[in-house]
VOMARLO-677748 format. One record per residue: residue in one letter; x, y, z of N, C-alpha, C in turn. Coordinates in steps of 0.001 Angstrom, whole numbers, padded with zeros to 6 digits, always signed. Layout:
REM VOMARLO-677748
AXYZXYZXYZ ...
END
This chain:
REM VOMARLO-677748
M-217408-001402+049987-216645-000962+048811-216893+000524+048558 F-215866+001159+047934-215984+002579+047632-216697+002778+046298 R-217387+003856+046235-218074+004197+044986-217049+004706+043993 K-217180+004271+042726-216238+004690+041694-216538+006099+041202 N-217769+006394+040990-218156+007702+040471-218751+008538+041598 I-217936+009396+042163-218381+010271+043238-218457+011689+042695 S-219621+012270+042779-219801+013635+042270-219288+014636+043304 I-218338+015444+042886-217754+016459+043765-218532+017750+043595 P-219040+018323+044658-219784+019586+044512-218859+020703+044030 K-219338+021493+043124-218559+022587+042560-219293+023904+042720 Q-218557+024973+042572-219102+026322+042649-218455+027183+041566 Q-219126+028244+041230-218617+029175+040219-217956+030364+040904 I-216700+030627+040548-215968+031749+041128-215519+032678+040018 G-215245+033917+040386-214805+034922+039425-213393+035370+039731 C-212606+035570+038691-211231+036038+038850-211236+037520+039224 P-210542+037919+040288-210519+039337+040660-209681+040203+039723 A-208862+039585+038863-208008+040367+037969-208689+040674+036643 C-209252+039631+035988-209849+039842+034659-211354+039640+034637 G-211963+039122+035713-213404+038909+035748-213869+037603+035157 H-212950+036746+034704-213332+035461+034118-213946+034555+035178 R-215013+033846+034825-215714+032957+035750-215484+031517+035326 Q-215225+030656+036309-214943+029257+036055-215454+028415+037218 M-215611+027126+036972-216113+026199+037973-214938+025583+038722 E-215026+025578+040059-214012+024984+040908-214681+024147+041993 S-213896+023262+042589-214413+022407+043646-214820+023237+044857 L-215837+022786+045567-216312+023484+046748-215304+023424+047881 F-214367+022459+047832-213365+022303+048872-212036+022955+048505 A-211953+023607+047350-210697+024232+046919-210390+025456+047778 I-209099+025630+048108-208659+026806+048863-207820+027750+048004 S-207371+027302+046839-206641+028171+045923-206693+027566+044530 T-206576+028403+043525-206591+027966+042135-205941+029043+041276 I-205889+028800+039986-205310+029736+039019-206354+030021+037953 C-206502+031289+037589-207465+031674+036565-207064+031060+035226 Q-208015+030449+034538-207753+029820+033256-207604+030819+032123 N-207902+032085+032400-207806+033112+031362-206522+033927+031459 C-206157+034375+032672-204992+035256+032844-203930+034683+033769 N-204117+033438+034273-203157+032782+035166-202955+033530+036481 Y-203948+034248+036939-203855+034986+038204-204125+034021+039350 G-203309+034100+040408-203505+033246+041566-204706+033688+042394 I-205629+032774+042663-206868+033074+043377-206879+032294+044686 A-207119+032977+045787-207257+032346+047103-208737+032288+047477 I-209179+031136+048001-210586+030901+048333-210673+030512+049797 R-211524+031196+050535-211766+030875+051943-213274+030785+052177 E-213726+029562+052513-215137+029305+052789-216015+029696+051610 G-215538+029370+050411-216313+029622+049213-216286+031045+048715 V-215493+031919+049331-215429+033332+048941-214023+033629+048452 V-213912+034317+047312-212621+034694+046750-212076+035872+047545 I-210837+035735+048030-210198+036820+048768-208929+037218+048055 H-208405+038361+048405-207194+038895+047810-206057+038791+048813 K-204876+038420+048335-203720+038363+049215-203206+039740+049576 R-203481+040753+048746-203072+042123+049006-204156+043052+048465 P-204255+044270+048915-205283+045171+048409-205147+045384+046916 R-206249+045194+046235-206275+045395+044798-206618+046834+044485 V-206116+047361+043381-206352+048750+043022-207178+048821+041756 R-207998+049834+041678-208766+050119+040469-208182+051378+039843 I-207809+051294+038593-207167+052395+037897-208224+053140+037091 S-208387+054416+037367-209370+055221+036662-208901+055533+035256 A-209845+055866+034391-209521+056188+033003-208697+057473+032948 P-207633+057534+032124-206799+058735+032077-207519+059888+031390 T-207207+061094+031853-207755+062291+031230-206961+062648+029983 A-207391+063725+029331-206698+064153+028113-205268+064582+028418 K-205045+065218+029568-203706+065636+029948-202837+064448+030313 Q-203420+063437+030963-202658+062262+031344-202279+061412+030145 K-203119+061427+029094-202796+060646+027902-201554+061190+027204 T-201352+062495+027248-200202+063092+026579-198944+062994+027438 S-199077+063239+028733-197906+063238+029599-197606+061869+030199 G-198630+061054+030413-198442+059729+030991-197931+059747+032410 P-198637+060344+033378-198130+060403+034750-198258+059066+035449 D-197593+058957+036588-197661+057735+037382-198977+057666+038147 I-199291+056455+038623-200488+056237+039418-200269+056822+040806 K-201209+057603+041313-201031+058260+042602-202091+057867+043627 A-203344+057774+043224-204408+057568+044206-205306+056423+043771 P-204911+055156+043991-205779+054034+043677-206873+053893+044731 V-207975+053317+044320-209115+053113+045199-209101+051686+045704 L-209167+051490+046997-209140+050168+047601-210491+049487+047450 I-210486+048280+046860-211735+047526+046703-211580+046126+047289 S-210632+045950+048199-210430+044648+048809-211618+044304+049707 P-212021+043014+049782-213125+042632+050683-212772+042800+052152 W-211467+042956+052484-211043+043165+053865-210885+044642+054188 S-211408+045513+053322-211200+046948+053510-211911+047484+054756 R-212985+046833+055192-213712+047345+056348-212935+047141+057644 Y-211888+046270+057607-211080+046053+058801-209843+046943+058847 L-209593+047723+057771-208394+048544+057710-208662+049906+058338 P-207703+050467+059088-207968+051727+059808-208191+052906+058890 W-207454+052975+057750-207657+054140+056884-208997+054098+056168 K-209582+052875+056041-210891+052784+055401-212013+053115+056376 R-211795+052857+057678-212847+053160+058640-212950+054649+058919 S-211833+055382+058735-211840+056790+059089-212676+057617+058128 S-212574+057316+056856-213296+058106+055862-213613+057225+054670 K-214800+057394+054134-215197+056599+052983-214523+057087+051701 N-214200+058354+051626-213608+058907+050414-212085+058836+050416 Q-211484+058442+051541-210037+058387+051607-209533+057131+050909 T-208451+057245+050139-207908+056133+049376-206769+055485+050130 A-206515+054232+049834-205471+053470+050504-204123+053749+049866 P-203028+053561+050619-201700+053765+050038-201395+052714+048984 I-200657+053106+047954-200346+052207+046849-199227+051259+047242 A-199250+050066+046701-198207+049086+046974-196885+049554+046389 P-195754+049223+047026-194465+049715+046517-194145+049236+045116 E-194565+048004+044749-194217+047505+043428-195013+048164+042312 L-196074+048940+042660-196863+049627+041644-196426+051064+041428 L-195497+051556+042251-195047+052933+042105-194276+053102+040807 G-194553+054187+040100-193863+054479+038852-194413+053756+037648 K-195551+053064+037790-196134+052328+036683-197463+052940+036288 T-197714+052969+035001-198962+053490+034476-199961+052355+034280 A-201185+052736+033895-202224+051720+033684-201866+050791+032539 Q-201179+051303+031526-200798+050464+030394-199758+049421+030791 D-198860+049780+031723-197844+048835+032171-198462+047673+032937 L-199533+047940+033691-200144+046895+034513-201057+045977+033721 T-201629+046461+032624-202589+045673+031860-201979+045040+030622 S-200801+045471+030173-200196+044906+028980-199648+043513+029276 A-199457+042734+028224-198995+041360+028346-197661+041189+027626 K-196928+040153+028031-195653+039833+027387-195556+038326+027216 V-194766+037917+026240-194572+036510+025928-193280+036047+026588 I-193352+034996+027395-192191+034452+028085-192021+032989+027689 T-190854+032454+027999-190527+031064+027688-190207+030320+028974 C-190829+029178+029153-190585+028369+030352-189173+027787+030292 H-188453+027814+031434-187096+027286+031478-187072+025766+031471 S-188178+025112+031795-188205+023653+031861-188605+023022+030535 C-189783+023419+030015-190291+022807+028782-189995+023634+027538 K-189448+024865+027698-189065+025746+026581-190247+026132+025701 K-191457+026194+026275-192640+026583+025511-193037+028012+025862 A-193495+028739+024858-193859+030142+025044-195283+030257+025555 Q-195536+031313+026333-196855+031601+026878-196941+033079+027203 T-198160+033554+027396-198400+034969+027616-198704+035224+029084 M-198041+036227+029657-198238+036635+031040-198434+038147+031092 T-199147+038604+032118-199324+040039+032303-198074+040647+032913 Q-197890+041963+032714-196679+042632+033145-196581+042763+034660 G-197701+042833+035373-197661+043160+036788-197248+042025+037702 I-197394+040752+037290-197150+039644+038196-195652+039407+038362 K-195263+038841+039526-193867+038589+039862-193493+037115+039776 E-194449+036217+039831-194166+034785+039758-195416+034062+039299 S-195226+032903+038683-196355+032146+038172-195900+030698+037953 H-196770+029914+037336-196474+028534+036986-196750+028322+035506 C-195962+027455+034877-196126+027173+033456-197449+026456+033218 I-198187+026903+032217-199478+026303+031907-199316+024977+031172 H-198110+024647+030719-197873+023403+029992-197336+022302+030902 C-196291+022612+031688-195658+021590+032526-195832+021847+034016 G-196347+023017+034411-196567+023327+035809-195332+023763+036573 A-194212+024000+035898-192987+024407+036581-193094+025854+037066 Y-192334+026152+038120-192324+027504+038685-191594+028456+037740 I-192153+029657+037550-191570+030673+036674-191372+031942+037487 N-190149+032398+037544-189813+033647+038224-189883+034792+037219 L-190644+035836+037554-190839+036966+036657-190289+038263+037233 R-189449+038183+038247-188919+039388+038876-187797+039997+038046 D-187670+041321+038139-186569+042058+037527-185460+042246+038555 Y-184212+042138+038123-183062+042247+039012-182275+043512+038678 E-181996+044298+039718-181145+045483+039619-179886+045219+040435 I-178773+044967+039765-177522+044622+040429-176650+045868+040467 E-176346+046315+041678-175551+047528+041866-174228+047271+042575 T-174032+046067+043137-172793+045729+043842-172245+044425+043262 E-171317+043814+043988-170748+042544+043538-171758+041416+043731 W-171855+040533+042751-172886+039496+042725-172246+038159+042399 H-172627+037101+043187-172055+035765+042990-173130+034685+042961 K-174376+035028+042733-175461+034054+042743-176029+033876+041343 R-176500+032685+041085-177119+032399+039790-178471+033095+039691 I-178802+033551+038489-180073+034238+038236-180828+033462+037165 Q-182041+033068+037481-182931+032401+036524-184300+033047+036636 T-184641+033874+035687-185890+034607+035702-186343+034863+034268 S-187627+035093+034122-188177+035507+032835-188332+037019+032751 G-187863+037726+033776-187859+039176+033757-186563+039719+033169 N-186258+040973+033472-185088+041647+032937-184022+041795+034022 V-182771+041873+033599-181629+042044+034496-180851+043280+034057 H-180573+044148+035029-179813+045371+034778-178588+045380+035677 I-177407+045309+035070-176144+045364+035803-175632+046799+035715 H-175602+047479+036840-175249+048896+036855-173748+049105+036650 K-173357+050372+036645-172025+050758+036200-170918+050182+037053 H-171050+050243+038382-169990+049802+039284-170219+048383+039810 A-171134+047645+039225-171414+046271+039669-170477+045286+038975 I-170197+044182+039668-169332+043124+039143-170033+041788+039367 V-170224+041046+038302-170850+039724+038362-169800+038711+037914 R-169463+037771+038803-168371+036837+038531-168837+035388+038659 G-168493+034588+037656-168631+033141+037721-170033+032625+037916 V-171040+033270+037362-172424+032817+037510-173066+032692+036136 A-174169+031962+036087-174973+031823+034881-176229+032672+035031 I-176551+033416+033993-177711+034308+034006-178668+033866+032912 E-179909+033586+033306-180998+033271+032372-182097+034297+032596 C-182404+035082+031568-183375+036164+031709-183975+036475+030349 H-184801+037522+030336-185400+037971+029069-184501+039016+028403 D-184358+040185+028988-183465+041230+028490-182362+041467+029504 L-181136+041665+029010-179982+041931+029878-179309+043216+029414 F-179202+044183+030336-178574+045474+030077-177365+045578+030989 C-176164+045511+030417-174935+045432+031194-174137+046720+031039 E-173972+047437+032165-173102+048601+032221-171863+048351+033071 G-171842+047259+033829-170703+046929+034675-169864+045835+034058 E-169273+044992+034929-168431+043891+034491-169179+042571+034679 L-169102+041724+033660-169794+040448+033680-168818+039354+033272 H-168665+038356+034133-167799+037209+033863-168611+035960+034143 G-169217+035388+033113-170081+034221+033289-170699+033812+031975 S-171789+033083+032036-172530+032647+030859-173898+033315+030839 I-174442+033489+029616-175671+034259+029445-176617+033484+028529 H-177882+033470+028913-178955+032908+028072-180121+033874+028140 C-180323+034635+027078-181385+035652+027017-182397+035270+025948 T-183662+035364+026286-184723+035166+025303-185091+036452+024584 G-184435+037559+024942-184716+038847+024324-183433+039520+023866 K-183208+040740+024351-182100+041584+023901-180962+041543+024909 L-179725+041461+024395-178504+041497+025204-177692+042709+024767 E-177487+043648+025689-176840+044920+025361-175678+045164+026320 F-174495+045409+025745-173279+045654+026521-172861+047112+026367 H-172495+047734+027507-171956+049085+027512-170559+049124+028130 N-170056+047984+028613-168757+047952+029275-168057+046651+028903 S-166747+046591+029133-165955+045414+028784-166303+044258+029709 S-166371+043061+029141-166717+041867+029907-166024+040661+029301 T-165867+039622+030122-165301+038350+029684-166351+037266+029898 I-166708+036588+028827-167749+035565+028888-167066+034210+028937 I-167222+033523+030085-166576+032228+030262-167372+031132+029557 G-168673+031144+029720-169525+030119+029129-170059+030532+027772 K-171273+030084+027490-171898+030339+026199-172849+031536+026276 I-173142+032099+025113-174078+033218+025002-175159+032833+024009 F-176410+032892+024470-177576+032701+023623-178475+033918+023786 C-178873+034536+022701-179769+035687+022768-180457+035863+021424 Q-181494+036704+021422-182206+037013+020191-181598+038215+019470 Q-181117+039177+020226-180528+040378+019637-179312+040783+020467 L-178179+040962+019813-176935+041330+020472-176522+042729+020034 V-176233+043591+021030-175800+044967+020759-174532+045229+021568 L-173453+045593+020884-172189+045948+021516-171874+047400+021197 H-171839+048240+022232-171597+049657+022035-170100+049936+021896 S-169781+051171+021552-168405+051534+021217-167483+051531+022426 T-168014+051569+023634-167185+051648+024846-166857+050287+025438 C-167170+049192+024770-166991+047876+025375-166076+047001+024524 Y-165404+046086+025208-164588+045046+024591-165041+043713+025182 I-165572+042834+024350-166129+041561+024786-165218+040437+024306 H-164842+039585+025262-164038+038401+024940-164855+037170+025305 S-165173+036369+024307-166002+035177+024506-165208+033954+024103 A-165111+032980+025032-164382+031749+024733-165157+030861+023770 A-166456+030813+023906-167299+030004+023032-167962+030896+021981 A-168517+030268+020963-169189+031017+019902-170485+031623+020421 I-170752+032843+020036-171968+033547+020436-173078+033201+019446 Q-174188+032696+019961-175330+032326+019116-176448+033333+019330 T-176905+033951+018244-177927+034976+018301-178718+034987+017001 H-179785+035763+017002-180567+035925+015773-180043+037103+014942 S-179807+038232+015588-179248+039398+014910-178234+040049+015830 A-177243+040748+015231-176175+041360+016007-175825+042718+015412 L-175577+043666+016299-175112+045005+015927-173824+045265+016698 I-172696+045303+015980-171383+045444+016601-170884+046867+016335 I-170707+047640+017426-170136+048983+017333-168766+049024+018006 G-168554+048222+019045-167297+048166+019768-166410+047037+019272 Q-165737+046344+020214-164798+045283+019877-165308+043946+020403 L-165137+042928+019580-165555+041569+019927-164450+040606+019547 H-164035+039792+020516-163036+038762+020286-163708+037412+020515 G-164116+036779+019424-164830+035516+019505-165651+035285+018257 S-166073+034059+018068-166879+033706+016900-168324+034125+017099 L-169011+034333+015980-170394+034815+016013-171216+033988+015042 I-172294+033397+015540-173227+032606+014721-174593+033254+014827 A-175116+033749+013703-176400+034450+013682-177305+033818+012634 S-178539+033556+013021-179519+033042+012060-180107+034144+011200 G-179899+035400+011606-180384+036539+010820-179224+037343+010257 G-179237+038661+010536-178234+039549+009989-177240+040036+011026 V-176032+040374+010557-174965+040932+011384-174525+042252+010762 T-174434+043293+011600-174023+044610+011135-172774+045044+011884 L-171733+045419+011126-170494+045949+011694-170412+047428+011349 E-170497+048283+012374-170400+049722+012160-168945+050130+011905 K-168743+051405+011584-167411+051875+011163-166375+051779+012275 S-166791+051788+013544-165854+051681+014662-165737+050264+015193 A-166327+049281+014531-166344+047901+015020-165040+047195+014679 I-164598+046337+015610-163423+045476+015417-163809+044084+015875 L-163753+043125+014977-164185+041754+015291-163060+040790+014946 H-162591+040042+015950-161584+038992+015775-162283+037654+015943 G-162603+036986+014856-163275+035698+014930-164064+035420+013669 D-164600+034238+013590-165376+033811+012425-166825+034270+012550 I-167441+034546+011399-168829+034993+011356-169613+034025+010479 T-170715+033542+011012-171663+032725+010255-173029+033369+010382 A-173587+033840+009269-174851+034576+009317-175570+034440+007984 A-176855+034813+007995-177643+034801+006757-177290+035983+005867 N-176988+037138+006464-176543+038305+005701-175667+039162+006602 I-174679+039831+005998-173704+040622+006731-173597+041989+006073 L-173584+043023+006908-173407+044399+006452-172196+044971+007163 I-171162+045336+006390-169920+045879+006940-169781+047320+006472 R-169799+048242+007414-169659+049656+007092-168201+049976+006751 P-167968+051025+005962-166589+051449+005683-165880+051877+006954 G-164699+051324+007193-163927+051596+008394-163952+050473+009405 A-164888+049533+009295-164941+048396+010208-163834+047406+009905 K-163332+046723+010945-162242+045777+010810-162709+044390+011241 H-162350+043404+010408-162713+042020+010706-161546+041116+010370 I-161157+040273+011328-160087+039304+011145-160692+037930+011376 G-160816+037150+010302-161429+035840+010396-162129+035486+009107 T-162911+034440+009146-163640+033974+007975-165106+034376+008062 I-165735+034438+006894-167161+034778+006796-167864+033667+006031 K-168939+033169+006609-169724+032121+005974-171182+032563+005908 I-171719+032576+004707-173119+032957+004500-173947+031678+004417 C-174917+031546+005303-175790+030379+005329-177231+030828+005162 A-178046+029945+004637-179455+030260+004442-180162+030305+005779 P-181094+031244+005961-181841+031298+007235-182677+030054+007411 P-182808+029546+008634-183597+028320+008864-185065+028550+008575 S-185665+027637+007839-187088+027722+007523-187877+026921+008527 S-189118+027360+008765-189970+026697+009765-190394+025304+009344 G-190443+025043+008018-190891+023735+007542-189776+022738+007327 S-188521+023126+007540-187405+022221+007311-187333+021169+008414 S-186764+020003+008055-186647+018916+009012-185457+019152+009925 S-185581+018753+011182-184511+018924+012157-183618+017691+012260 M-183866+016624+011470-183078+015403+011519-181846+015541+010638 S-180723+015075+011146-179481+015116+010396-179369+013887+009500 R-178264+013846+008729-178076+012714+007829-177859+011427+008610 E-177128+011499+009724-176922+010296+010536-178230+009773+011114 D-179131+010703+011477-180436+010260+011999-181251+009555+010935 W-181210+010083+009701-181951+009438+008615-181371+008055+008296 N-180039+007925+008324-179421+006621+008065-179823+005602+009124 S-179836+006037+010379-180265+005131+011448-181724+004750+011301 Y-182539+005699+010857-183970+005421+010672-184197+004372+009590 W-183513+004523+008440-183733+003570+007349-183128+002211+007673 Q-182037+002164+008455-181518+000877+008900-182521+000144+009779 F-183202+000885+010645-184227+000272+011484-185396-000228+010641 V-185785+000540+009621-186883+000097+008747-186507-001165+008002 G-185245-001227+007490-184812-002432+006790-184762-003651+007695 Y-184306-003449+008943-184274-004553+009901-185677-005034+010247 F-186626-004103+010355-188012-004468+010655-188628-005251+009498 L-188335-004860+008260-188884-005585+007105-188293-006983+006997 Q-187011-007146+007334-186411-008473+007302-187064-009405+008324 L-187352-008883+009528-188034-009704+010535-189421-010105+010068 R-190089-009182+009387-191448-009488+008929-191455-010545+007845 R-190461-010475+006935-190377-011501+005883-190015-012851+006471 A-189142-012869+007510-188747-014138+008102-189911-014834+008786 R-190813-014046+009382-191966-014643+010052-192989-015194+009067 T-193108-014559+007918-194062-015032+006914-193493-016197+006114 
END
């Protein structure tokens, strides 16, 4: 017979990103840091790096004011003794990774709050990572930023940002991202957990969900479905209904054809609106999410349960 309680030998390892130490199995080959969610690779009980890690020196007084890019990181990878540039000179530094070019020390160490696409729960991730797993449900999370400069026909699902350049055209796709900056043409559906900003005319076939909506004066947006957002700033033209849990602002050059439902509305002199306006109270965190039909069904079930209990007694 097999033993029920088998003690698995464990070892203490340190995270190469934040220095956090945790206990892991002696047979583990990879794990995730419980503090910063950094992916850790283990070979024969030793933590190794998948790519050369860089150490960022403290900025000088001149760098604090100007904020220059990182130029000369110091290689501290455990495999550095096998690299040719490290064998040639001890003082020579290794070349920087392409994804770190143009980023300062603050960009690499700062954190951001993202939302999992599967369980819809918020969590904190560092700015430098490109992919991770949800700490609640374990689903894969894409954190890459997309720069679209040509015609695009693929679906995008990421917790990073999407930038549609001036001459780019996106047709018939769904985009799920954090911030979306559109300078080209967009024909599809949008779900943003952050800011949605339009600089050019677009046609939205599906639904729009975002936290902040900004329409500049050079764009005309036509949406078949109602746009759901927290706050909206309309400077250009919008043809479609708008539902906001916060405030809506119509500047003097704004033209809106559709109904508006918001907690508060500010209309500048010169703005044009064709449709109805409905002022609703902002949703409170302590309010119940059950509708009247749900409550009726609940009390019917309670009454049926009490009748069964009386019949048995």
